[in-house]
C-alpha positions as CSV (number, residue, x, y, z in Angstrom):
1,M,116.8,104.6,149.6
2,Q,118.5,101.3,150.4
3,W,117.7,99.4,147.2
4,F,121.3,98.3,146.4
5,P,122.0,96.7,149.8
6,A,118.5,95.1,149.5
7,L,119.6,93.5,146.2
8,R,122.6,91.9,148.0
9,V,120.2,90.6,150.8
10,A,118.0,89.1,148.1
11,A,121.0,87.4,146.5
12,I,122.3,85.7,149.6
13,T,119.3,84.9,151.8
14,K,117.8,81.5,151.9
15,S,114.5,82.8,153.3
16,E,111.9,83.4,150.6
17,D,110.1,85.9,152.9
18,T,113.3,87.9,153.4
19,K,114.0,87.7,149.6
20,A,110.5,89.0,148.8
21,K,110.8,91.9,151.2
22,A,114.3,92.8,149.8
23,M,113.0,92.7,146.2
24,E,110.2,95.0,147.2
25,E,112.8,97.5,148.4
26,V,114.7,97.1,145.2
27,E,111.6,97.8,143.2
28,E,110.7,100.8,145.3
29,G,114.2,102.1,144.8
30,L,114.1,101.7,141.1
31,L,110.7,103.5,141.0
32,Q,112.3,106.4,142.9
33,L,115.2,106.4,140.4
34,E,112.6,106.4,137.5
35,D,111.0,109.5,139.1
36,A,114.4,111.2,139.6
37,F,115.5,110.5,136.0
38,V,112.3,112.0,134.6
39,S,112.6,115.1,136.9
40,I,116.4,115.6,136.4
41,S,116.7,114.8,132.7
42,K,113.7,117.0,131.7
43,G,113.0,114.8,128.7
44,K,116.7,114.6,127.6
45,P,118.4,111.3,126.9
46,F,120.6,111.3,130.0
47,F,120.6,112.4,133.6
48,G,123.2,115.0,132.5
49,G,121.1,116.2,129.6
50,E,122.1,115.5,126.0
51,A,125.4,113.8,126.9
52,I,126.5,111.4,129.6
53,G,127.3,113.1,132.8
54,F,128.4,112.3,136.4
55,M,125.1,110.9,137.5
56,D,124.9,108.7,134.4
57,I,128.3,107.2,135.2
58,C,127.4,106.6,138.8
59,F,124.2,104.8,138.1
60,G,125.5,103.3,134.9
61,S,128.1,101.3,136.9
62,L,125.2,99.6,138.7
63,V,123.1,99.0,135.5
64,V,125.7,96.4,134.4
65,L,125.1,94.5,137.7
66,L,121.3,94.8,137.3
67,K,121.4,93.5,133.8
68,A,123.7,90.6,134.8
69,R,121.4,89.6,137.7
70,E,118.5,89.7,135.3
71,K,120.4,87.3,133.1
72,F,121.4,84.7,135.6
73,K,118.3,84.9,137.9
74,A,115.8,85.2,135.0
75,E,114.0,88.0,136.8
76,K,113.2,91.5,135.5
77,L,114.6,94.3,137.5
78,L,114.5,97.1,134.9
79,D,110.9,96.6,133.8
80,E,109.6,98.7,130.9
81,S,106.0,98.6,132.3
82,K,107.2,100.1,135.7
83,T,110.3,102.1,134.8
84,P,110.0,102.9,131.1
85,S,112.2,106.0,131.1
86,L,115.0,104.3,133.1
87,C,114.9,101.3,130.8
88,K,115.3,103.6,127.7
89,W,118.1,105.4,129.5
90,A,119.9,102.1,130.3
91,D,119.7,101.0,126.7
92,R,121.1,104.4,125.5
93,F,123.8,104.4,128.2
94,L,125.0,100.8,127.4
95,S,124.8,101.5,123.6
96,D,127.1,104.6,123.8
97,E,130.4,103.9,122.1
98,T,132.5,105.2,125.0
99,V,130.6,103.1,127.5
100,K,130.8,100.0,125.3
101,N,134.6,100.3,125.3
102,V,134.8,100.1,129.1
103,V,131.9,98.1,130.4
104,P,132.4,94.4,130.8
105,E,130.2,91.9,128.9
106,I,127.0,91.2,130.7
107,D,127.4,87.4,130.4
108,K,130.8,87.5,132.1
109,V,129.5,89.7,134.9
110,A,126.5,87.3,135.3
111,E,128.9,84.4,135.7
112,F,130.9,86.3,138.2
113,L,127.8,87.3,140.2
114,Q,126.6,83.7,140.2
115,E,129.9,82.6,141.7
116,L,129.8,85.4,144.3
117,E,126.3,84.4,145.3
118,V,127.3,80.7,145.8
119,R,130.3,81.8,148.0
120,A,128.1,84.3,150.0
121,Q,125.4,81.7,150.6
122,S,128.0,79.1,151.6
123,A,129.6,81.6,154.0
124,A,126.1,82.6,155.4
125,S,125.3,78.9,156.1
126,R,128.5,78.4,158.1
127,S,127.7,81.4,160.3
């Protein structure tokens, strides 16, 4: 599954065709994660069961980036109609008191991602 590198491609490419293909990969990857979450969690709130575990922390670090991209691109990546369990998991994860104390604000991450995208596109156009 190469969905995260595909998300980067979608962010920096100027080709609409390349972006569309990359976003298809992202969607496929998130669908696979939905299936994995349902299988691994066995109906529990987190990948690790009743409490946040290693897998939750690993994917949780990426959820902030997904939510920030949703914000500044006005596109839905975690879509309740396609990945309902993953969306609920993300809400639970980001609402956890421990997580809230260490995760940066989505708005600030969105601003940072927007600046990174501008720089990456500028560098790509010089190549």
